[in-house]
C-alpha positions as CSV (number, residue, x, y, z in Angstrom):
1,M,46.4,20.5,-41.2
2,A,48.4,19.3,-37.7
3,T,51.8,20.4,-36.3
4,I,53.5,18.3,-33.8
5,R,56.1,20.4,-31.4
6,T,58.8,19.3,-29.3
7,R,59.4,21.1,-26.4
8,K,62.4,20.1,-24.1
9,L,60.9,20.2,-19.8
10,A,62.8,21.4,-16.8
11,S,63.3,17.5,-15.8
12,G,65.3,16.8,-19.0
13,K,62.6,15.5,-20.7
14,V,61.1,16.0,-23.7
15,S,56.8,16.4,-25.1
16,Y,55.3,16.8,-27.5
17,T,51.9,19.1,-28.4
18,A,49.9,18.0,-31.2
19,Q,47.8,21.0,-32.5
20,I,45.1,20.3,-35.5
21,R,43.7,23.7,-36.9
22,V,40.9,23.8,-39.8
23,K,40.2,26.1,-42.5
24,R,37.1,26.5,-44.3
25,E,37.3,29.8,-47.3
26,G,40.4,30.5,-45.9
27,A,39.2,31.2,-41.7
28,Q,40.3,29.2,-39.5
29,V,36.9,27.5,-37.5
30,Y,38.3,25.6,-35.0
31,Q,41.7,24.1,-33.2
32,E,42.6,21.5,-30.9
33,S,45.6,21.1,-29.1
34,Q,46.1,17.9,-26.8
35,T,50.5,17.1,-25.1
36,F,52.0,13.7,-25.2
37,A,55.5,12.0,-23.6
38,R,55.9,10.1,-27.3
39,K,56.0,11.6,-30.3
40,Q,53.9,8.3,-32.0
41,A,51.3,9.0,-29.1
42,A,51.2,12.0,-30.6
43,Q,50.9,10.9,-34.0
44,A,48.3,8.3,-33.6
45,W,46.1,10.8,-31.5
46,V,46.6,13.4,-34.9
47,R,45.7,10.2,-37.5
48,K,42.4,9.5,-35.2
49,R,41.3,13.4,-34.3
50,E,41.5,14.3,-38.4
51,A,39.6,11.0,-39.2
52,E,37.1,12.1,-36.7
53,L,36.5,16.0,-37.5
54,D,36.6,15.0,-41.4
55,Q,32.9,13.3,-40.1
56,P,29.6,15.4,-42.0
57,G,28.8,17.8,-38.9
58,A,32.1,17.0,-36.6
59,I,33.7,20.3,-36.9
60,D,29.8,21.9,-35.6
61,R,29.9,19.5,-32.7
62,A,33.2,20.1,-31.6
63,N,32.5,23.8,-31.2
64,R,29.7,22.9,-29.2
65,T,29.5,24.3,-26.3
66,G,27.3,22.1,-24.4
67,A,25.4,22.0,-21.5
68,T,26.6,20.2,-17.7
69,V,24.4,18.5,-15.7
70,K,24.2,21.0,-13.4
71,E,22.3,22.8,-16.5
72,M,20.1,20.5,-17.3
73,I,19.3,19.4,-13.9
74,E,18.3,22.8,-13.4
75,R,16.1,23.3,-17.0
76,Y,14.5,19.5,-16.1
77,M,13.2,21.5,-12.7
78,V,11.7,24.3,-14.7
79,E,9.9,22.0,-16.8
80,M,8.6,19.5,-14.8
81,G,8.0,22.4,-12.2
82,K,5.1,23.5,-15.1
83,A,2.7,20.8,-14.7
84,R,3.5,19.4,-11.2
85,A,5.6,20.2,-7.8
86,M,8.2,17.1,-7.8
87,G,8.1,15.5,-4.9
88,K,10.7,17.3,-1.6
89,T,12.9,13.7,-1.7
90,K,13.4,13.7,-5.8
91,L,13.7,17.4,-5.5
92,A,17.0,17.9,-2.8
93,T,18.5,14.6,-4.4
94,L,18.6,16.3,-8.0
95,K,19.6,19.7,-6.4
96,A,22.4,17.3,-4.7
97,I,23.3,16.5,-7.6
98,S,23.7,19.7,-8.8
99,E,26.1,20.8,-6.9
100,S,28.6,18.2,-7.2
101,Y,31.1,17.4,-8.7
102,L,29.2,15.6,-11.2
103,G,27.5,18.5,-12.0
104,Q,29.9,20.3,-13.7
105,V,29.9,17.5,-15.9
106,N,29.5,18.5,-20.3
107,D,26.7,16.8,-21.4
108,Q,28.9,14.8,-24.2
109,D,31.4,13.7,-21.7
110,L,29.0,12.4,-19.0
111,N,29.2,8.6,-20.7
112,C,29.3,5.0,-18.3
113,Q,32.5,5.5,-16.4
114,V,31.7,9.1,-14.9
115,L,27.9,7.4,-13.9
116,V,30.2,4.3,-12.6
117,E,32.6,6.7,-10.8
118,Y,29.7,9.1,-9.4
119,A,27.8,5.9,-7.7
120,V,31.1,4.4,-5.7
121,W,32.2,7.9,-5.0
122,R,28.8,8.5,-3.1
123,M,29.2,5.2,-1.0
124,G,33.3,6.3,-0.4
125,P,33.6,8.1,2.6
126,E,34.3,11.2,0.6
127,G,30.3,11.3,-0.8
128,G,28.5,10.3,2.1
129,G,29.6,7.1,3.2
130,V,25.9,6.4,1.8
131,L,24.3,3.1,1.2
132,P,24.1,1.3,-2.6
133,Q,20.5,1.6,-2.6
134,T,20.8,5.4,-1.9
135,A,23.1,6.1,-4.6
136,G,20.9,3.8,-7.1
137,N,18.1,6.7,-6.0
138,D,20.6,9.3,-7.2
139,L,20.7,7.7,-10.3
140,A,17.1,6.8,-10.8
141,H,16.5,10.3,-10.4
142,L,19.3,11.8,-12.8
143,G,18.2,9.1,-15.2
144,A,14.7,10.8,-15.1
145,V,16.4,13.9,-16.1
146,L,18.9,12.0,-18.8
147,S,15.6,10.2,-20.6
148,I,14.3,14.0,-21.6
149,A,17.6,15.5,-21.8
150,R,18.0,14.2,-25.3
151,P,14.9,13.7,-27.1
152,A,13.5,17.1,-26.0
153,W,16.1,20.1,-25.4
154,G,18.5,18.3,-28.0
155,Y,21.6,18.1,-25.7
156,E,24.3,15.2,-26.3
157,V,23.0,12.1,-24.3
158,D,24.9,9.0,-24.5
159,P,21.3,7.0,-24.6
160,N,23.0,3.8,-23.0
161,A,25.2,5.3,-20.1
162,M,22.7,5.0,-18.0
163,G,21.7,1.4,-18.8
164,D,25.2,0.6,-19.2
165,A,27.0,2.0,-15.4
166,R,23.6,0.2,-13.8
167,K,24.4,-3.3,-15.1
168,V,28.9,-2.5,-14.3
169,L,27.1,-1.4,-10.5
170,R,25.9,-5.2,-10.9
171,K,29.0,-6.9,-11.8
172,L,30.5,-5.3,-8.8
173,G,28.4,-6.6,-6.9
174,Y,26.8,-3.5,-5.6
175,N,22.6,-4.1,-4.9
176,M,21.4,-0.6,-6.0
177,R,18.0,-1.8,-5.4
178,S,15.9,-0.2,-2.8
179,R,15.2,-2.1,0.1
180,E,11.7,-2.8,0.4
181,R,10.0,-1.8,3.5
182,D,8.0,-3.8,6.0
183,R,7.7,-1.0,9.1
184,R,3.8,-0.8,10.2
185,P,2.9,1.5,13.0
186,T,1.6,-0.4,15.5
187,L,-1.6,-0.1,17.9
188,D,0.3,1.9,20.8
189,E,2.4,4.0,18.6
190,L,-0.8,5.2,16.8
191,D,-2.6,5.5,20.2
192,R,0.5,7.8,21.5
193,L,0.4,9.6,18.1
194,L,-2.9,10.3,17.8
195,E,-3.3,11.5,21.5
196,Y,-0.2,13.9,20.9
197,F,-2.0,15.3,17.7
198,Q,-5.2,15.5,20.0
199,S,-3.0,17.3,21.9
200,I,-2.4,20.2,19.5
201,Q,-5.4,20.4,18.4
202,D,-7.0,21.3,21.9
203,R,-4.4,23.5,22.1
204,R,-4.3,25.4,18.4
205,P,-7.7,24.7,17.0
206,T,-6.4,25.7,13.7
207,S,-3.8,23.9,13.0
208,I,-3.3,20.9,10.4
209,N,-5.7,18.7,12.0
210,M,-3.2,15.7,11.8
211,L,-6.4,13.5,13.5
212,K,-7.9,13.7,10.6
213,M,-5.1,13.5,8.5
214,T,-3.6,10.1,10.0
215,A,-6.6,8.0,10.2
216,F,-7.9,8.8,6.5
217,A,-4.7,8.4,5.2
218,L,-5.1,4.5,7.0
219,F,-8.0,3.8,6.3
220,S,-7.9,5.2,2.6
221,T,-4.3,3.8,1.9
222,R,-3.9,7.4,0.2
223,R,-0.7,9.0,-0.1
224,Q,0.0,12.3,1.5
225,E,0.4,14.5,-1.7
226,E,-2.9,12.6,-2.9
227,I,-4.5,13.3,-0.3
228,T,-4.0,17.3,-0.2
229,R,-5.0,17.2,-3.9
230,I,-8.3,16.1,-3.3
231,K,-11.6,17.9,-3.8
232,W,-15.1,18.1,-3.3
233,A,-16.2,17.3,-6.6
234,D,-13.8,14.3,-6.9
235,L,-15.7,12.5,-3.8
236,D,-17.9,10.3,-5.5
237,A,-20.2,10.2,-1.9
238,E,-23.0,7.5,-3.3
239,G,-20.7,5.0,-4.8
240,S,-18.1,5.4,-1.6
241,R,-15.0,6.2,-4.4
242,V,-12.9,8.8,-5.2
243,L,-11.0,10.1,-7.5
244,V,-7.3,10.5,-7.3
245,R,-5.6,13.1,-9.3
246,D,-2.4,12.7,-10.7
247,M,-1.8,9.1,-9.1
248,K,2.2,8.5,-8.9
249,N,2.6,5.9,-11.4
250,P,6.7,4.7,-12.9
251,G,5.2,5.2,-16.4
252,Q,2.2,8.5,-16.0
253,K,2.4,10.0,-13.5
254,I,0.7,13.5,-15.2
255,G,-2.9,12.6,-15.7
256,N,-3.5,9.6,-14.3
257,D,-6.2,10.1,-12.9
258,V,-8.0,7.1,-10.9
259,W,-11.1,5.9,-9.4
260,C,-10.4,4.0,-5.8
261,H,-12.6,3.1,-3.3
262,L,-13.8,4.8,-0.4
263,P,-13.5,1.7,2.8
264,S,-16.7,3.2,5.1
265,E,-14.1,4.3,7.6
266,A,-12.0,6.5,5.4
267,L,-15.5,7.9,3.5
268,A,-17.0,8.4,7.1
269,I,-13.3,10.7,8.1
270,L,-14.1,13.0,4.6
271,Q,-17.4,13.5,5.1
272,S,-16.8,14.9,8.5
273,M,-14.5,17.8,7.1
274,P,-16.0,21.5,6.6
275,K,-16.8,22.3,3.3
276,T,-15.7,25.8,2.9
277,V,-13.0,25.5,0.3
278,D,-12.3,23.1,-2.3
279,V,-10.1,21.6,-1.0
280,I,-11.2,18.5,1.4
281,F,-7.6,18.8,2.8
282,P,-6.8,22.2,2.4
283,Y,-2.6,21.4,4.0
284,S,0.0,20.9,2.4
285,A,1.8,17.8,2.0
286,E,5.1,18.8,3.4
287,S,4.1,20.7,6.6
288,T,1.9,17.4,7.0
289,S,5.5,15.4,6.7
290,A,7.0,17.8,8.9
291,S,3.6,17.5,11.5
292,W,4.6,13.5,11.8
293,T,8.2,13.7,11.7
294,R,8.1,16.5,14.9
295,A,5.2,14.0,16.8
296,C,7.7,10.9,16.7
297,K,10.8,13.0,17.3
298,F,8.4,14.0,20.2
299,L,7.8,10.6,21.4
300,G,10.6,8.5,20.3
301,I,9.0,6.7,17.7
302,I,11.5,5.4,15.6
303,D,12.2,5.0,11.7
304,L,7.9,5.4,11.2
305,H,7.4,7.2,8.0
306,F,3.6,8.9,7.0
307,H,4.0,6.8,3.8
308,D,4.0,3.7,6.3
309,L,0.5,4.3,7.3
310,R,-0.2,3.0,3.0
311,H,1.5,-0.1,4.3
312,E,-0.2,0.0,7.4
313,G,-3.8,-0.1,5.2
314,V,-3.1,-2.0,2.6
315,S,-1.7,-4.7,4.4
316,R,-4.7,-4.8,7.2
317,L,-6.7,-5.4,4.0
318,F,-5.3,-8.2,3.1
319,E,-5.8,-9.2,6.9
320,M,-9.6,-9.1,6.3
321,D,-10.0,-11.4,3.4
322,W,-10.0,-8.9,0.9
323,D,-9.0,-10.4,-2.6
324,I,-6.2,-8.6,-4.8
325,P,-8.9,-7.7,-7.0
326,R,-10.6,-5.7,-4.4
327,V,-7.7,-4.6,-2.5
328,A,-6.0,-3.3,-5.7
329,S,-9.5,-1.2,-5.8
330,V,-8.7,1.2,-2.8
331,S,-5.0,1.1,-3.3
332,G,-5.0,2.1,-7.1
333,H,-1.9,-0.3,-7.1
334,R,-2.1,-1.9,-11.1
335,D,-0.1,-5.6,-10.6
336,W,0.6,-7.6,-7.7
337,N,4.4,-7.4,-7.6
338,S,4.2,-3.4,-6.8
339,M,1.1,-3.9,-4.4
340,R,3.5,-6.4,-2.5
341,R,5.9,-4.0,-1.6
342,Y,2.8,-2.6,0.3
343,T,1.4,-6.3,1.9
344,H,3.4,-7.2,5.5
345,L,0.5,-9.3,6.8
346,R,0.4,-9.7,11.2
347,G,-2.8,-12.4,11.2
348,R,-6.2,-12.5,10.4
349,G,-9.1,-10.3,11.0
350,D,-9.4,-6.7,11.4
351,A,-7.2,-5.1,14.3
352,Y,-9.0,-1.8,13.9
353,A,-12.5,-3.2,14.5
354,N,-13.4,-2.0,17.5
355,W,-10.4,1.1,17.6
356,K,-11.5,3.8,20.1
357,W,-10.0,6.6,17.7
358,L,-12.3,5.9,14.5
359,D,-15.2,7.5,17.1
360,I,-13.5,10.3,18.2
361,V,-11.7,11.3,14.7
362,V,-14.9,11.7,12.5
363,K,-16.3,13.8,15.8
364,A,-13.2,16.2,15.8
365,P,-13.6,19.1,14.9
366,V,-12.0,21.5,12.4
367,K,-11.2,24.8,12.6
368,L,-9.4,25.5,9.1
369,G,-7.2,29.1,9.4
370,A,-7.2,32.2,7.8
371,L,-4.8,31.5,5.4
372,T,-6.3,27.9,4.3
373,L,-9.5,29.5,3.6
374,K,-7.8,32.0,1.2
């Protein structure tokens, strides 16, 4: 049953409040009201809502409290954390989204328009003035949450909202795709970094052995998270290969265990580590990243990430005239399109053929701290 009440405002204008009440077996099970400036608009809304509420299950859906984006994100982080720790970038991005105004939006209200407005807001001064690629990363990480929110937890999420939002943003001229990074360390930068890390080891022998971590990342092309997960049981020294567990892959992150070939330099560094604990490099990825960042800042090395060592390693193998399948056997890439992002050639030959640091790194002593040995 619907009623429309007329109310005269202090300004002299008239407003019309339409109210819908639904009763079942004498008990009111639902009510809703909305105010309009025109009576015709109120009448049209009543007809539309009564037709919608007359559909099977409509009352139950209307009474549903729902969940906010923040609640969905928090549940996602808990559930995903049970299987595997998320990367710090993804974790920080999701937390930032949950604390923004978007975090208060209910699941059933999260549509294409809301997502487009959020992306535009992020690129504006109030949202941080980020690049379109950063806003695109926000949507990508949020999309991972929404992709399982409906089928896994029954949240009322529009399955087409994210895809439609991306299409709209492209039509508006925003390039949301991540910029392909082509940064490679120079030999001079690596010399300075390894000298710095060597001095740290001399002063604090039980600190993270960044000499080994850096050189192994370069020659093995492994990501820092992968390096810190490798166990001695994962090493096939005779076959010059290592089992990389949960290798990063867009379609499969958990249980994606891949055997990767170890170039001789990488194998030598790996075998130089002490066999006192199960993990070969018993350091955390976060601590490794922090050590790298501090070193670059101290040395004045601009815009060089630890992950750029992977770029360097893959590009080096191509410069040595390795073919695509052979390089892929080291890097773990499944196709050329994804490998291409890591390939930025400078010339031909092995720039590290007579690199003084390889012998120094292999022979460098390793002393694990008490906390590491636990």
